[in-house]
C-alpha positions as CSV (number, residue, x, y, z in Angstrom):
1,M,0.0,0.0,0.0
2,A,2.9,2.4,0.9
3,S,4.5,1.9,-2.5
4,G,1.3,2.6,-4.4
5,L,0.5,5.8,-2.4
6,T,4.1,7.0,-2.8
7,A,4.1,6.3,-6.5
8,G,0.8,8.1,-7.0
9,A,1.9,11.1,-5.0
10,V,5.2,11.4,-6.9
11,G,3.3,11.1,-10.1
12,I,1.0,14.0,-9.2
13,V,4.0,16.1,-8.3
14,I,5.7,15.3,-11.7
15,V,2.6,16.1,-13.7
16,A,2.1,19.4,-11.9
17,A,5.8,20.3,-12.5
18,A,5.6,19.3,-16.1
19,A,2.6,21.5,-16.7
20,N,4.7,24.5,-15.7
21,L,7.3,23.9,-18.3
22,P,7.2,26.3,-21.3
23,E,5.7,25.3,-24.7
24,A,8.1,24.6,-27.6
25,A,7.5,26.9,-30.5
26,G,6.6,25.1,-33.7
27,Q,6.3,21.7,-32.1
28,S,3.3,19.7,-31.1
29,F,5.0,18.7,-27.8
30,G,7.4,20.5,-25.6
31,P,9.8,19.7,-22.7
32,G,6.9,18.7,-20.4
33,F,5.6,16.0,-22.7
34,F,7.7,13.0,-21.5
35,P,7.7,14.0,-17.8
36,S,3.9,14.3,-17.9
37,L,3.7,10.8,-19.5
38,I,5.9,9.4,-16.8
39,G,3.9,11.1,-14.1
40,K,0.7,9.8,-15.4
41,A,2.1,6.3,-15.6
42,L,3.2,6.6,-12.0
43,I,-0.3,7.7,-11.0
44,I,-1.8,4.7,-12.7
45,A,0.8,2.3,-11.3
46,G,0.3,3.7,-7.9
47,L,-3.5,3.3,-8.1
48,V,-3.1,-0.3,-9.3
49,L,-0.6,-1.1,-6.4
50,A,-2.8,0.6,-3.8
51,I,-6.0,-1.2,-5.0
52,R,-4.2,-4.6,-5.0
53,A,-2.9,-4.0,-1.5
54,W,-6.3,-2.9,-0.4
55,R,-7.9,-6.1,-1.9
56,D,-5.3,-8.4,-0.4
57,K,-6.0,-7.9,3.3
58,R,-2.8,-9.8,4.2
59,L,-0.8,-6.9,2.9
60,L,-2.8,-4.4,4.9
61,T,-2.7,-6.4,8.1
62,G,0.8,-7.8,7.6
63,S,3.3,-8.0,10.3
64,G,5.0,-4.8,11.5
65,A,8.2,-6.0,9.7
66,S,6.5,-6.3,6.3
67,A,4.8,-2.9,6.7
68,A,8.2,-1.3,7.7
69,V,9.9,-2.8,4.6
70,G,7.1,-1.3,2.4
71,W,7.6,2.2,3.9
72,I,11.4,1.9,3.8
73,G,11.2,0.9,0.1
74,S,9.0,3.8,-0.6
75,A,11.3,6.2,1.3
76,L,14.3,4.9,-0.6
77,V,12.6,5.4,-4.0
78,V,11.6,9.0,-3.1
79,G,15.1,9.6,-1.7
80,A,16.7,8.3,-4.9
81,L,14.6,10.7,-7.0
82,L,15.6,13.6,-4.8
83,A,19.2,12.5,-4.9
84,Y,19.1,12.4,-8.7
85,V,17.7,15.9,-8.9
86,L,20.4,17.2,-6.5
87,L,23.4,15.3,-7.9
88,A,22.8,14.9,-11.7
89,D,24.3,18.1,-12.9
90,W,27.4,17.9,-10.7
91,L,28.0,14.1,-10.8
92,G,26.5,13.4,-14.2
93,F,23.7,11.2,-15.4
94,H,25.6,7.9,-15.5
95,L,27.1,7.9,-12.0
96,T,24.0,9.4,-10.5
97,A,21.7,6.8,-12.1
98,I,23.9,4.0,-10.7
99,L,24.0,5.6,-7.2
100,C,20.3,6.2,-7.2
101,I,18.9,3.1,-8.9
102,A,21.3,0.3,-7.8
103,P,20.3,0.5,-4.1
104,V,16.6,0.5,-4.9
105,M,17.1,-2.5,-7.2
106,W,19.2,-4.3,-4.6
107,L,16.5,-3.7,-2.0
108,F,14.0,-5.5,-4.1
109,T,16.2,-8.2,-5.7
110,R,18.8,-8.8,-3.0
111,R,21.5,-9.3,-5.7
112,L,24.1,-6.5,-5.4
113,V,26.3,-7.4,-8.3
114,M,23.4,-7.9,-10.7
115,S,21.8,-4.7,-9.5
116,I,24.9,-2.7,-10.2
117,A,25.6,-4.3,-13.6
118,I,22.0,-3.9,-14.8
119,T,21.9,-0.3,-13.6
120,A,25.2,0.5,-15.3
121,I,24.2,-1.1,-18.6
122,G,20.8,0.6,-18.4
123,A,22.3,4.0,-17.7
124,V,24.5,3.7,-20.8
125,C,21.5,2.6,-23.0
126,V,19.2,5.3,-21.7
127,H,21.9,7.9,-22.3
128,A,22.5,6.6,-25.8
129,A,18.7,6.7,-26.5
130,F,18.3,10.2,-25.2
131,Y,21.4,11.5,-27.0
132,S,21.0,9.8,-30.3
133,L,17.3,9.3,-30.8
134,L,15.7,12.1,-28.9
135,R,18.6,14.6,-29.2
136,V,18.3,15.4,-25.5
137,P,21.7,15.9,-23.9
138,L,22.0,14.4,-20.4
139,P,24.6,15.9,-18.0
140,W,28.0,14.3,-18.0
141,G,29.2,15.9,-14.8
142,V,32.6,14.7,-13.6
143,L,32.7,12.4,-16.7
144,Q,32.8,15.3,-19.1
145,P,36.4,14.6,-20.2
146,I,35.3,11.3,-21.6
147,G,31.9,12.4,-22.9
148,W,31.0,12.0,-26.6
């Protein structure tokens, strides 16, 4: 239930922030298009998670330990998002993505090496997609000397 409520709340904040971004002249979509899509997807996913948890009474009336893990996971996801916002320009997309996503992935998979490897590969692929396909530069930060 905690994950669903957190995802929905973060989605609402993202949609509201994306609505305040300026329109792009001569284009049918501007810089707020993709963030608003992501925010709406988070709202829908949060609703689905919350409804599933509400239907499954075992999740609502679970032990204190399982409820604590849910809130810890939610806090870690929100903390990772905030850390990305604060660190991305200085540290760069690649390193920040690894530092923010790998701990969250490890929490849910309990496989540290796999979490770091998948996150590192994913960061390179996401950067390549944004840079090559969407023509959106992501920050290099401290890796600027090796940036392409």
